[in-house]
VOKOLVO-179371 format. One record per residue: x, y, z of N, C-alpha, C in turn; residue in three letters. Coordinates in steps of 0.05 Angstrom, whole numbers, padded with zeros to 5 digits, always signed. Layout:
XYZXYZXYZala...
***
This chain:
-01960-00426-01752-01962-00441-01733-01940-00470-01741unk-01926-00476-01735-01912-00493-01741-01912-00523-01723unk-01915-00537-01734-01920-00560-01714-01904-00574-01704unk-01917-00601-01682-01899-00597-01652-01868-00624-01684unk-01883-00631-01704-01864-00654-01717-01837-00633-01726unk-01854-00618-01732-01829-00598-01739-01808-00587-01730unk-01816-00580-01707-01796-00563-01694-01786-00584-01681unk-01786-00607-01675-01777-00638-01666-01752-00645-01696unk-01764-00644-01705-01742-00645-01732-01712-00620-01730unk-01727-00596-01729-01704-00572-01713-01696-00576-01691unk-01702-00597-01682-01678-00591-01659-01664-00611-01652unk-01671-00632-01665-01642-00654-01669-01635-00657-01705unk-01636-00634-01736-01627-00613-01754-01602-00607-01741unk-01612-00580-01730-01585-00559-01720-01568-00581-01692unk-01547-00573-01710-01513-00571-01683-01514-00548-01679unk-01501-00549-01656-01478-00519-01642-01462-00522-01623unk-01432-00517-01638-01409-00509-01625-01410-00488-01600unk-01420-00493-01576-01412-00478-01558-01396-00459-01540unk-01386-00434-01546-01378-00425-01529-01361-00435-01505unk-01333-00448-01499-01320-00458-01477-01335-00443-01454unk-01336-00422-01454-01345-00410-01430-01367-00398-01417unk-01390-00415-01445-01413-00426-01435-01431-00453-01436unk-01400-00461-01442-01403-00499-01444-01420-00500-01415unk-01444-00528-01420-01444-00537-01393-01462-00566-01401unk-01463-00580-01382-01474-00596-01389-01512-00611-01376unk-01514-00595-01363-01555-00569-01356-01538-00545-01355unk-01576-00537-01364-01568-00514-01347-01550-00494-01331unk-01533-00484-01337-01527-00458-01315-01541-00452-01298unk-01568-00435-01293-01566-00430-01287-01598-00424-01272unk-01612-00435-01242-01625-00436-01232-01640-00417-01219unk-01670-00413-01225-01672-00382-01207-01698-00376-01202unk-01703-00345-01181-01732-00348-01174-01718-00310-01181unk-01743-00292-01191-01742-00264-01189-01744-00257-01159unk-01739-00238-01150-01728-00234-01119-01752-00201-01121unk-01772-00208-01125-01778-00158-01127-01793-00153-01105unk-01796-00135-01111-01790-00110-01091-01770-00091-01100unk-01758-00091-01103-01740-00069-01107-01737-00050-01134unk-01772-00073-01151-01775-00046-01167-01804-00032-01165unk-01807-00026-01140-01835-00016-01144-01830+00019-01132unk-01859+00032-01131-01870+00053-01121-01856+00067-01149unk-01857+00092-01144-01851+00119-01152-01806+00134-01156unk-01806+00141-01174-01779+00149-01168-01762+00157-01143unk-01790+00164-01128-01770+00182-01102-01790+00170-01075unk-01796+00148-01079-01805+00123-01062-01796+00120-01036unk-01802+00117-01021-01775+00125-00990-01780+00087-00992unk-01747+00086-00985-01738+00051-00980-01750+00042-00951unk-01766+00022-00954-01769+00006-00928-01799+00013-00934unk-01823+00026-00952-01836+00041-00940-01856+00032-00970unk-01835+00031-00990-01853+00034-01017-01848+00018-01037unk-01813+00013-01031-01790+00001-01038-01781-00022-01030unk-01769-00050-01041-01745-00053-01014-01735-00083-01028unk-01701-00090-01030-01699-00109-01035-01700-00137-01011unk-01685-00164-01022-01689-00181-01007-01676-00183-00979unk-01687-00199-00969-01677-00199-00934-01645-00228-00942unk-01628-00217-00930-01611-00245-00917-01628-00277-00919unk-01647-00266-00896-01672-00289-00892-01679-00298-00921unk-01691-00281-00938-01703-00298-00964-01682-00300-00987unk-01657-00284-00981-01645-00305-01003-01628-00323-00996unk-01625-00327-00962-01627-00359-00957-01643-00384-00960unk-01676-00366-00962-01681-00382-00972-01680-00408-00994unk-01673-00382-01006-01679-00396-01036-01643-00419-01045unk-01620-00414-01032-01594-00412-01036-01606-00441-01016unk-01619-00454-00998-01611-00473-00988-01638-00476-01012unk-01654-00486-01023-01672-00493-01048-01658-00505-01069unk-01618-00489-01074-01615-00497-01093-01622-00480-01116unk-01632-00459-01110-01623-00446-01135-01597-00429-01129unk-01590-00424-01165-01571-00422-01173-01564-00378-01171unk-01589-00376-01182-01581-00339-01195-01615-00328-01182unk-01605-00308-01175-01633-00282-01163-01626-00272-01189unk-01655-00262-01202-01642-00237-01221-01671-00215-01197unk-01649-00184-01198-01656-00184-01183-01670-00154-01193unk-01691-00135-01204-01703-00113-01215-01704-00097-01192unk-01691-00069-01202-01695-00044-01188-01707-00024-01208unk-01712+00004-01206-01711+00017-01224-01691+00040-01231unk-01700+00034-01249-01683+00053-01265-01672+00081-01260unk-01695+00091-01259-01702+00130-01249-01686+00128-01222unk-01694+00107-01211-01681+00114-01181-01646+00113-01172unk-01648+00097-01193-01605+00092-01189-01601+00113-01205unk-01607+00126-01222-01607+00147-01245-01624+00172-01244unk-01621+00190-01223-01636+00207-01227-01637+00230-01248unk-01622+00227-01258-01622+00248-01279-01610+00238-01299unk-01626+00230-01331-01603+00222-01351-01588+00232-01360unk-01555+00214-01364-01528+00227-01367-01519+00228-01330unk-01520+00238-01328-01518+00244-01292-01490+00213-01277unk-01491+00217-01259-01493+00195-01237-01503+00186-01225unk-01500+00156-01218-01521+00136-01204-01518+00142-01174unk-01544+00148-01162-01548+00147-01129-01533+00136-01106unk-01519+00147-01096-01504+00139-01076-01515+00113-01057unk-01539+00125-01048-01554+00112-01040-01561+00079-01049unk-01573+00092-01078-01590+00062-01081-01566+00039-01095unk-01542+00063-01109-01526+00042-01122-01518+00020-01098unk-01502+00033-01063-01496+00021-01048-01526-00009-01036unk-01536+00003-01041-01561-00018-01029-01565-00053-01055unk-01559-00033-01075-01564-00052-01098-01536-00078-01106unk-01521-00059-01078-01493-00073-01086-01487-00092-01070unk-01504-00073-01044-01507-00094-01019-01522-00120-01019unk-01538-00115-01029-01561-00136-01040-01542-00164-01053unk-01524-00145-01079-01526-00176-01094-01495-00175-01082unk-01476-00176-01052-01464-00184-01041-01472-00208-01022unk-01495-00200-01015-01518-00216-00998-01527-00250-01017unk-01533-00243-01040-01531-00274-01068-01498-00277-01065unk-01484-00270-01073-01463-00275-01071-01450-00299-01052unk-01450-00282-01021-01460-00291-01006-01458-00326-00998unk-01470-00320-01009-01507-00346-01006-01496-00365-01033unk-01460-00361-01051-01461-00376-01072-01486-00383-01091unk-01497-00348-01102-01519-00359-01122-01506-00334-01138unk-01512-00334-01168-01512-00309-01188-01523-00289-01175unk-01523-00254-01194-01544-00245-01200-01550-00238-01212unk-01565-00235-01236-01577-00223-01253-01592-00188-01258unk-01572-00175-01255-01587-00142-01253-01596-00141-01269unk-01626-00136-01270-01642-00128-01285-01663-00091-01281unk-01655-00074-01299-01683-00054-01292-01692-00049-01307unk-01707-00060-01281-01743-00055-01288-01769-00047-01302unk-01759-00034-01326-01772-00006-01335-01785-00009-01355unk-01789-00032-01376-01805-00039-01398-01799-00016-01421unk-01774-00020-01421-01768-00006-01448-01770+00035-01442unk-01773+00054-01423-01774+00062-01417-01759+00081-01391unk-01765+00101-01394-01747+00123-01375-01769+00149-01370unk-01769+00145-01344-01803+00158-01330-01827+00147-01347unk-01829+00169-01363-01851+00158-01390-01846+00158-01409unk-01820+00167-01428-01809+00170-01452-01791+00149-01457unk-01800+00127-01477-01790+00112-01491-01761+00122-01489unk-01752+00090-01495-01718+00094-01508-01708+00104-01534unk-01698+00114-01532-01700+00126-01555-01705+00141-01574unk-01724+00150-01558-01733+00180-01555-01719+00217-01543unk-01707+00229-01537-01702+00245-01541-01725+00262-01511unk-01710+00257-01482-01681+00261-01472-01677+00221-01472unk-01682+00205-01464-01663+00179-01466-01669+00174-01492unk-01643+00173-01494-01634+00169-01522-01618+00147-01513unk-01610+00147-01543-01603+00101-01541-01568+00119-01528unk-01563+00140-01531-01524+00148-01521-01529+00153-01487unk-01557+00149-01475-01567+00168-01452-01568+00134-01429unk-01583+00111-01451-01595+00087-01441-01564+00072-01436unk-01534+00081-01454-01511+00071-01457-01492+00079-01439unk-01499+00103-01435-01487+00129-01406-01506+00112-01388unk-01524+00100-01383-01534+00077-01354-01519+00060-01355unk-01507+00043-01369-01497+00015-01378-01480+00019-01362unk-01457+00048-01386-01438+00051-01377-01419+00039-01329unk-01441+00076-01322-01447+00087-01303-01456+00040-01286unk-01473+00033-01294-01479+00010-01271-01447-00012-01288unk-01440-00013-01298-01423-00029-01307-01412-00034-01292unk-01394-00016-01286-01361+00005-01278-01358-00008-01251unk-01383-00009-01228-01391-00014-01206-01382-00042-01200unk-01396-00063-01234-01388-00077-01225-01377-00104-01243unk-01373-00079-01258-01345-00092-01275-01325-00129-01264unk-01329-00138-01279-01313-00171-01288-01317-00184-01254unk-01334-00191-01237-01340-00197-01215-01358-00222-01228unk-01337-00240-01212-01364-00270-01225-01388-00275-01220unk-01403-00288-01225-01435-00288-01207-01445-00267-01209unk-01431-00249-01237-01458-00216-01234-01453-00221-01271unk-01490-00212-01271-01497-00223-01307-01516-00180-01304unk-01509-00190-01319-01529-00156-01348-01552-00166-01362unk-01565-00155-01348-01595-00157-01353-01599-00129-01359unk-01600-00131-01399-01595-00104-01404-01627-00090-01402unk-01653-00090-01399-01680-00085-01400-01694-00111-01393unk-01725-00101-01371-01734-00103-01370-01763-00115-01391unk-01762-00126-01409-01790-00127-01434-01789-00101-01441unk-01774-00099-01461-01779-00072-01486-01813-00082-01485unk-01824-00054-01492-01847-00058-01519-01865-00034-01522unk-01873-00040-01549-01883-00024-01568-01853+00006-01572unk-01840-00010-01575-01814+00006-01601-01806-00017-01614unk-01805-00002-01644-01803-00030-01672-01771-00032-01650unk-01770-00066-01656-01748-00080-01659-01724-00075-01669unk-01723-00049-01696-01693-00044-01704-01687-00026-01681unk-01718-00013-01687-01696+00014-01655-01682-00004-01632unk-01703-00015-01621-01690-00027-01601-01663-00044-01610unk-01663-00052-01617-01636-00054-01624-01607-00056-01627unk-01614-00021-01633-01604+00000-01628-01589+00010-01604unk-01610+00021-01590-01606+00009-01569-01586+00000-01548unk-01595-00026-01557-01582-00051-01544-01563-00054-01543unk-01553-00046-01576-01520-00044-01579-01502-00026-01577unk-01524-00009-01567-01499+00024-01557-01507+00018-01526unk-01521-00001-01510-01516-00001-01476-01492-00037-01491unk-01490-00047-01504-01463-00065-01498-01438-00054-01510unk-01439-00028-01537-01423-00020-01537-01406-00004-01511unk-01427+00005-01498-01416+00018-01467-01400-00009-01455unk-01420-00020-01443-01401-00046-01421-01384-00050-01434unk-01382-00058-01455-01353-00066-01464-01327-00049-01471unk-01334-00018-01466-01323+00001-01468-01302+00003-01438unk-01310+00000-01417-01304+00020-01390-01288-00020-01385unk-01289-00034-01404-01270-00054-01394-01296-00075-01384unk-01315-00080-01385-01336-00105-01368-01340-00132-01385unk-01326-00142-01385-01336-00177-01391-01354-00201-01386unk-01369-00180-01361-01394-00201-01359-01400-00200-01387unk-01421-00227-01377-01444-00244-01389-01462-00228-01389unk-01484-00218-01409-01497-00194-01422-01521-00210-01435unk-01534-00199-01420-01583-00218-01422-01595-00196-01441unk-01599-00211-01474-01605-00186-01497-01641-00189-01498unk-01654-00180-01483-01688-00186-01492-01697-00190-01516unk-01715-00175-01530-01736-00172-01542-01749-00143-01546unk-01765-00136-01570-01781-00125-01561-01806-00138-01547unk-01828-00135-01563-01865-00141-01552-01857-00156-01536unk-01843-00152-01502-01843-00158-01483-01821-00185-01489unk-01820-00181-01504-01796-00202-01501-01806-00228-01508unk-01827-00238-01506-01837-00258-01501-01836-00281-01529unk-01828-00309-01523-01825-00337-01532-01841-00338-01553unk-01874-00330-01555-01892-00347-01568-01899-00325-01593unk-01878-00303-01585-01873-00285-01612-01864-00276-01622unk-01832-00284-01604-01816-00286-01616-01805-00282-01652unk-01817-00304-01671-01805-00305-01698-01830-00286-01714unk-01852-00269-01696-01865-00256-01708-01858-00229-01706unk-01874-00224-01737-01867-00191-01732-01894-00182-01721unk-01885-00165-01696-01907-00160-01675-01910-00125-01673unk-01890-00107-01681-01873-00091-01689-01847-00085-01701unk-01846-00069-01718-01826-00062-01725-01798-00088-01742unk-01820-00121-01738-01792-00134-01748-01811-00152-01734unk-01789-00178-01739-01785-00200-01721-01764-00203-01700unk-01765-00214-01675-01747-00212-01654-01726-00221-01669unk-01747-00248-01677-01724-00276-01690-01702-00265-01705unk-01709-00247-01725-01688-00233-01742-01674-00209-01753unk-01695-00186-01730-01666-00166-01726-01658-00177-01705unk-01668-00186-01679-01637-00188-01666-01623-00212-01658unk-01618-00215-01697-01594-00230-01694-01569-00217-01707unk-01573-00187-01705-01570-00161-01711-01545-00162-01690unk-01548-00168-01657-01533-00159-01638-01499-00158-01652unk-01493-00142-01629-01450-00137-01634-01443-00131-01621unk-01430-00151-01601-01416-00150-01586-01387-00157-01585unk-01374-00135-01576-01342-00147-01598-01328-00171-01564unk-01343-00186-01553-01335-00213-01527-01350-00227-01542unk-01371-00228-01556-01388-00247-01564-01393-00260-01543unk-01404-00253-01521-01420-00275-01488-01437-00257-01485unk-01455-00260-01495-01486-00247-01494-01505-00271-01497unk-01522-00274-01491-01546-00293-01494-01580-00274-01501unk-01586-00288-01507-01620-00282-01513-01640-00296-01485unk-01658-00264-01473-01663-00273-01450-01703-00266-01459unk-01709-00275-01469-01734-00287-01468-01770-00295-01447unk-01786-00283-01440-01807-00285-01428-01826-00304-01445unk-01840-00321-01420-01862-00342-01425-01871-00345-01403unk-01904-00335-01412-01923-00351-01381-01943-00369-01397unk-01958-00369-01382-01973-00396-01382-02006-00403-01395unk-02017-00377-01379-02049-00375-01385-02048-00362-01412unk-02083-00359-01414-02087-00376-01439-02076-00333-01470unk-02061-00312-01451-02053-00292-01465-02034-00291-01455unk-02009-00311-01452-01991-00300-01435-01984-00272-01439unk-01995-00272-01406-01993-00249-01399-01983-00256-01379unk-01990-00278-01360-01975-00277-01328-02002-00265-01312unk-02023-00267-01316-02054-00246-01294-02066-00253-01296unk-02066-00296-01303-02096-00316-01297-02072-00333-01283unk-02095-00343-01264-02098-00377-01251-02094-00387-01258unk-02100-00385-01277-02116-00412-01304-02085-00425-01332unk-02083-00448-01340-02074-00451-01360-02079-00462-01378unk-02084-00439-01389-02112-00451-01424-02090-00447-01441unk-02071-00429-01435-02040-00429-01465-02019-00450-01445unk-02017-00473-01427-01993-00485-01433-01994-00494-01458unk-02005-00511-01472-01985-00535-01486-01977-00498-01514unk-01993-00474-01514-01975-00452-01527-01936-00453-01517unk-01958-00445-01510-01927-00441-01477-01900-00461-01490unk-01909-00489-01485-01892-00514-01491-01868-00509-01515unk-01902-00500-01539-01893-00498-01558-01875-00481-01561unk-01886-00455-01552-01859-00434-01549-01832-00441-01547unk-01842-00449-01532-01800-00456-01525-01790-00474-01538unk-01805-00499-01551-01793-00502-01561-01789-00494-01586unk-01799-00487-01599-01789-00465-01624-01776-00442-01619unk-01771-00438-01591-01740-00412-01587-01721-00438-01588unk-01723-00459-01577-01697-00477-01585-01695-00486-01599unk-01705-00480-01626-01709-00484-01648-01689-00470-01666unk-01699-00442-01655-01681-00423-01661-01654-00424-01653unk-01656-00413-01623-01629-00417-01619-01600-00437-01633unk-01611-00468-01631-01594-00473-01651-01586-00478-01672unk-01612-00465-01687-01610-00447-01719-01587-00436-01724unk-01585-00424-01705-01566-00392-01710-01537-00385-01688unk-01544-00416-01670-01516-00416-01664-01512-00396-01636unk-01542-00394-01611-01542-00373-01598-01548-00384-01576unk-01553-00376-01552-01562-00374-01528-01572-00365-01510unk-01607-00380-01502-01618-00363-01482-01623-00378-01457unk-01638-00345-01438-01639-00359-01416-01679-00344-01417unk-01691-00362-01400-01717-00350-01387-01712-00334-01371unk-01728-00321-01370-01721-00289-01354-01734-00292-01335unk-01766-00295-01346-01792-00291-01333-01814-00317-01343unk-01810-00338-01323-01848-00355-01320-01859-00364-01295unk-01878-00366-01312-01892-00374-01274-01926-00382-01280unk-01930-00387-01271-01957-00408-01258-01969-00411-01235unk-01985-00412-01238-02001-00433-01209-01988-00455-01201unk-02013-00462-01180-02010-00487-01179-02028-00512-01198unk-02047-00491-01201-02062-00512-01219-02051-00536-01234unk-02078-00561-01239-02048-00584-01248-02044-00582-01283unk-02057-00563-01295-02045-00570-01324-02025-00545-01321unk-02024-00521-01300-02012-00508-01307-01976-00515-01280unk-01977-00547-01274-01951-00551-01277-01942-00572-01290unk-01974-00577-01303-01958-00593-01326-01940-00588-01347unk-01949-00559-01346-01936-00547-01371-01916-00540-01366unk-01903-00530-01338-01880-00525-01320-01864-00536-01330unk-01860-00573-01321-01850-00591-01314-01838-00606-01354unk-01863-00606-01373-01846-00599-01392-01822-00580-01411unk-01836-00552-01400-01817-00521-01405-01782-00530-01394unk-01783-00541-01366-01768-00557-01344-01753-00576-01361unk-01767-00592-01376-01751-00614-01397-01740-00603-01415unk-01755-00582-01439-01745-00574-01447-01719-00563-01448unk-01720-00543-01435-01686-00536-01432-01669-00556-01415unk-01673-00569-01403-01657-00588-01387-01646-00593-01409unk-01651-00614-01429-01643-00633-01448-01623-00610-01466unk-01633-00578-01477-01628-00563-01492-01604-00555-01482unk-01589-00570-01456-01578-00539-01440-01544-00533-01467unk-01543-00536-01484-01523-00536-01506-01528-00502-01518unk-01553-00498-01512-01572-00473-01511-01580-00457-01491unk-01598-00463-01476-01604-00455-01449-01581-00463-01437unk-01581-00427-01423-01558-00410-01408-01582-00438-01373unk-01606-00424-01366-01618-00424-01342-01659-00418-01347unk-01656-00419-01323-01688-00399-01318-01674-00383-01292unk-01707-00366-01286-01706-00362-01255-01741-00344-01268unk-01757-00359-01237-01784-00356-01233-01797-00341-01223unk-01820-00334-01242-01834-00307-01226-01850-00313-01212unk-01856-00306-01182-01841-00296-01182-01831-00295-01145unk-01813-00278-01129-01819-00286-01106-01811-00257-01100unk-01814-00249-01068-01801-00231-01045-01831-00225-01027unk-01816-00214-01006-01824-00206-00981-01851-00192-00969unk-01862-00182-01008-01881-00160-01005-01899-00172-01028unk-01902-00196-01026-01924-00207-01052-01937-00225-01037unk-01965-00221-01032-01982-00233-01022-01987-00260-01022unk-01983-00275-00994-02005-00300-00992-02019-00312-01020unk-02041-00308-01023-02055-00297-01041-02053-00310-01076unk-02025-00287-01072-02022-00287-01108-02006-00321-01113unk-02024-00319-01134-02015-00348-01145-01995-00364-01158unk-01984-00345-01167-01947-00357-01172-01935-00346-01154unk-01942-00339-01128-01917-00330-01111-01907-00351-01096unk-01880-00361-01099-01856-00383-01088-01851-00372-01061unk-01858-00345-01055-01846-00322-01026-01850-00352-00999unk-01830-00349-00992-01839-00366-00963-01862-00366-00943unk-01877-00378-00941-01891-00367-00910-01895-00388-00902unk-01910-00381-00884-01925-00407-00848-01941-00426-00882unk-01935-00448-00868-01951-00472-00864-01944-00487-00895unk-01954-00493-00914-01942-00518-00931-01928-00511-00956unk-01914-00522-00972-01881-00502-00992-01903-00499-01010unk-01907-00479-01037-01919-00481-01060-01915-00502-01074unk-01930-00523-01086-01908-00538-01111-01897-00534-01123unk-01906-00502-01136-01892-00496-01159-01860-00498-01149unk-01856-00488-01122-01831-00477-01109-01819-00519-01098unk-01832-00536-01107-01818-00566-01107-01811-00574-01127unk-01834-00564-01140-01816-00559-01178-01792-00559-01176unk-01785-00530-01167-01768-00510-01175-01736-00522-01158unk-01748-00536-01142-01731-00542-01129-01721-00578-01135unk-01735-00576-01143-01736-00621-01151-01711-00604-01189unk-01721-00584-01196-01708-00578-01222-01681-00577-01229unk-01668-00560-01206-01647-00547-01190-01624-00571-01185unk-01639-00592-01154-01622-00615-01154-01626-00623-01185unk-01623-00635-01201-01625-00651-01228-01604-00635-01240unk-01612-00604-01243-01587-00594-01259-01566-00575-01248unk-01542-00597-01244-01514-00575-01227-01497-00564-01235unk-01501-00561-01263-01480-00555-01276-01478-00520-01274unk-01455-00511-01278-01447-00487-01273-01434-00471-01296unk-01438-00457-01293-01413-00430-01308-01413-00413-01311unk-01387-00402-01320-01375-00365-01313-01394-00346-01321unk-01388-00331-01296-01414-00293-01310-01396-00281-01334unk-01369-00294-01324-01342-00264-01339-01332-00283-01354unk-01327-00270-01376-01310-00286-01392-01283-00278-01389unk-01258-00308-01393-01224-00292-01386-01228-00272-01403unk-01200-00258-01391-01184-00241-01402-01165-00264-01430unk-01167-00251-01452-01148-00270-01465-01112-00256-01444unk-01099-00277-01451-01068-00258-01451-01059-00255-01467unk
***
């Protein structure tokens, strides 16, 4: 395990000349995950088994200074047959929700929340082949191609898939996105749940920090998406934060990796309860990203959404009563970091 002194030295020694389209004085994107669209089975009923956020909820987070909403949805509902057309009703719901988010001045990160699977078939395995995954992204990219403020997150938390196999799938999707003319910013996760704490460890089929350097984007307009929770096993399933110090070190480690490799990163999921240790860890993570905006594009907190129960420790969905301490911290961080940058690479003349 790296020492804090070694990490600090790496952060100071590594230099990065950022892409002008991504350059910012502070993290560009500060936001939340609005969960709900990924709920239920593929044939679930909208409004009964799953839903997308209301304008009231979207407006609340805009007023709190958020600048991005990560919007989860289910691949199987959007594309009921691999290789087939997108479902008209579902793509309309997603487009209408994205329009509401943009109306309130925030960017939207599209998030197929499938963990590297279609139904129960892992990406890269027939019939959910790399080509099928690329086909899905070609069809979705066409719907949002070059809409400023729309980012493409390739996949939520792939796991149990070799890093080398996931790289092949990710590159196939990137090629298809660019082939249809979409210049939107692409966020690329790793395997092993895309954990920051394991980014440079060989968890399955190679370390993300080594293998995922093989990402190939014709436009060179992408960033890596990592996730990090503060509980004892980094799973985000416990209300206490025995892993807070480790989480802070993990984000510092990814920061050093990004600088060493001249890459950019986005913290797509993180969250914690209002426990004292949790709040202290969150502040340190925010400080690391804010102080290293040459490599961090920003963050989206997990989670909020109208169906999240009030007793969920990580929840920042507005309810009657006092605002959650985590939400106050999010708002303070967003207020301090006011930079913005484009989500679509300008076309060359």
